[in-house]
N, C-alpha and C positions, 0 to 999 in steps of 0.2 A: 426380497432383496432390498437392502437399504441403499439410498442414493449417496452420492459423494458427500453432500453437505451433512447428512446425518452421520456418516462415518467420521467426518472431520470433527463434528461437534462432540462425538463420543471420544475421539482421541484427545480433544482439548479437556474434557472432563477428567481423563486419566492423567494428563500432564498439562495443567493450566498455564505453565510458563513457557510453552513451546511456541516460539515465534513463527516458525514455518507453518505450523497448524493454523495459527491466527491469520496468517497471510493467505493461506489456502481458503479459509472460511470467507474472508473478505472478497476474494476473487470469485468464489462461488455465488455470493450474494450479488456481485456486479453482474455475473452471467445471468442471474435470475431477475435482473433489473430491480432488485430490492436494495436501493441505494442508501436507505436509512440504516439498515443493518450492515451494509458494506462499510459505510463511514464509521459506524460504531466500532467495528473490528479493526479498521485501519488506525483509528485513534487509540484504541486499547493497545494495539501492537506498538505504535510509536511511543506511547507513554512508558511501556514496560521495556522496550528495546529500541532506543532512539538511534541506534546505529544500523538498523535493518533497512539498508539502502533501497531494495526493490519496492518497499511499501511507499516510499516517498513518490516514486515515479507513478505507480498505479493510482495512488490516492490523488495526485495532482491531475492525472488524466481524467479521473472521475469528476473532480471539481471543474476542470476545463469543459468537459462535456455538459456540465450543468450550468455553464456560462458564469461560473464564479471565478472569474479570471484572476482577481487579486489573490485569492486563496490558493489558486493553482500556481501562480508565480511564486508565492511564498514557499509552498511545498517543494517546487522544483529547486528553488535556491537552497533550501535546507538540505535537500537530497544531494545536490551538487557538492555542498560543503562536506557532508558525511561521506560521499563517494571518494572525494579527494583525500580525506583523512584516512580512509581505508585503502588508498592506493588503487581504487577501481576506476581507472581512466575511461574505460568503455562506458560504464554507467553514467559517469559525469558528462561525457560527451553526448550521450543519448539525451540526457535531461537538458543539456544546453541547447540541443537542436529543437526540442519541444518548446523550451522557453522562448527561443528566438521566433517561433511561429505564433506566439500569443500576442 
């Protein structure tokens, strides 16, 4: 039986432009504490789909947990802008709360 990460990587091979799959892969790498690959997939996702709001929050949390506070703040701010542009008040509010705690 393949694990979730392998299944997601196979899905991405079939549809390389799927943002949700890239996001899932990044989260799986975070769960495995493979932060280098997690960051790689967050970056790839945001380069190909800069409006994918959840990625900003999760990537910023990752950077915050690595004590890279300036990069975390930047990602939260970018995510807040994108969330507001998308009319996603809840996501913007959540990221503002995280940002205030940094």
